[in-house]
C-alpha positions as CSV (number, residue, x, y, z in Angstrom):
1,Q,0.0,0.0,0.0
2,V,1.3,3.4,-1.0
3,Q,1.3,5.8,2.0
4,L,3.1,8.3,4.1
5,V,3.0,8.2,7.9
6,E,4.2,11.1,10.0
7,S,5.4,10.9,13.6
8,G,7.2,12.9,16.2
9,G,4.7,15.6,17.0
10,G,3.8,16.6,20.5
11,L,3.7,19.4,23.1
12,V,6.8,21.4,23.7
13,Q,7.7,24.6,25.4
14,P,8.7,27.7,23.5
15,G,12.4,27.5,22.6
16,G,12.2,23.7,22.5
17,S,12.8,21.2,19.7
18,L,11.0,18.4,17.9
19,R,11.9,16.1,15.1
20,L,9.2,15.0,12.7
21,S,9.6,12.0,10.6
22,C,7.7,10.9,7.5
23,V,8.1,7.2,6.5
24,A,7.0,6.1,3.0
25,S,5.8,2.7,2.3
26,G,4.9,1.0,-1.1
27,F,7.3,3.2,-3.1
28,M,10.8,4.7,-3.0
29,L,10.7,8.1,-1.5
30,S,14.2,8.9,-2.8
31,M,12.7,9.1,-6.4
32,H,10.6,12.1,-5.4
33,A,10.9,15.5,-3.9
34,G,9.6,15.8,-0.4
35,R,7.7,18.6,1.3
36,W,6.4,19.5,4.8
37,Y,3.3,21.6,5.1
38,R,1.5,22.8,8.2
39,Q,-2.0,24.0,8.9
40,A,-3.1,25.9,12.0
41,P,-6.8,26.3,13.0
42,G,-8.5,28.8,10.8
43,K,-5.5,29.2,8.5
44,E,-4.6,27.9,5.1
45,R,-2.2,25.0,4.7
46,E,1.3,26.5,4.1
47,L,4.5,25.0,2.7
48,V,7.2,24.9,5.4
49,A,10.1,23.1,3.8
50,Y,11.1,21.3,0.5
51,I,13.9,18.9,-0.3
52,G,14.8,17.8,-3.8
53,I,15.4,14.3,-5.1
54,N,18.4,12.8,-3.4
55,G,18.6,15.7,-1.1
56,V,19.7,18.1,-3.8
57,G,18.2,21.5,-3.0
58,T,16.2,22.7,0.0
59,T,14.0,25.7,0.5
60,Y,12.2,27.0,3.6
61,A,9.4,29.4,4.4
62,D,10.7,32.7,5.7
63,S,9.1,32.1,9.0
64,V,11.2,29.0,9.7
65,K,14.5,29.8,8.1
66,G,17.4,29.2,10.4
67,R,15.3,27.2,12.8
68,F,14.0,24.2,10.8
69,T,16.1,21.7,8.8
70,I,14.6,19.2,6.3
71,S,16.6,16.1,5.5
72,R,16.1,12.7,4.0
73,D,17.4,9.2,4.7
74,N,17.0,7.1,1.6
75,A,18.0,3.9,3.5
76,K,15.1,4.4,5.8
77,N,12.8,5.8,3.2
78,T,12.1,8.8,5.3
79,V,12.0,12.6,5.1
80,S,12.5,14.4,8.4
81,L,12.0,17.9,9.8
82,Q,14.2,19.1,12.6
83,M,12.5,22.0,14.4
84,N,14.5,24.1,16.8
85,S,13.7,27.3,18.7
86,L,10.0,26.6,18.4
87,K,7.5,29.4,18.9
88,P,3.8,29.3,19.8
89,E,3.1,30.4,16.2
90,D,4.6,27.1,15.0
91,S,1.7,25.2,16.5
92,A,-0.1,23.4,13.8
93,V,-0.8,20.0,12.2
94,Y,2.2,19.1,10.1
95,Y,1.8,17.1,6.9
96,C,4.3,15.3,4.8
97,H,3.7,15.6,1.0
98,V,5.0,13.9,-2.1
99,I,3.9,14.4,-5.7
100,R,4.2,10.9,-7.1
101,Y,3.7,10.5,-10.8
102,S,1.5,13.7,-10.9
103,L,-0.6,12.5,-7.9
104,D,-0.6,14.2,-4.6
105,L,0.2,11.9,-1.7
106,W,-0.4,13.2,1.9
107,G,0.2,11.7,5.3
108,Q,-2.4,11.9,8.0
109,G,-0.6,14.7,9.9
110,T,1.0,15.0,13.3
111,Q,0.1,17.7,15.8
112,V,2.7,20.1,17.1
113,T,1.8,22.3,20.0
114,V,4.2,24.9,21.3
115,S,3.0,26.3,24.7
116,S,4.2,27.0,28.2
């Protein structure tokens, strides 16, 4: 079965860190670019980070530059998002996304809450 499964979300205090992981099954994630999106209540889903095929090329939303790092581990068929210096405004459901042969593939999302 072709799917993406995210993990690693949770509750963290401002200034803390979390690492999100997205595991692909049923296909080779290394053959496709990977993206992390997030959606907060009442807001549109926004692109947070992008990583190209084989890790070539990364881009970030201005709001997370210098704090978040996207990476991939082809051996584990995963794309990860390291989030440091978290702020309350980073609170959202985070989704992994891949465009696979012109079809959008989304994970179920993982909740990140930044609060004291």
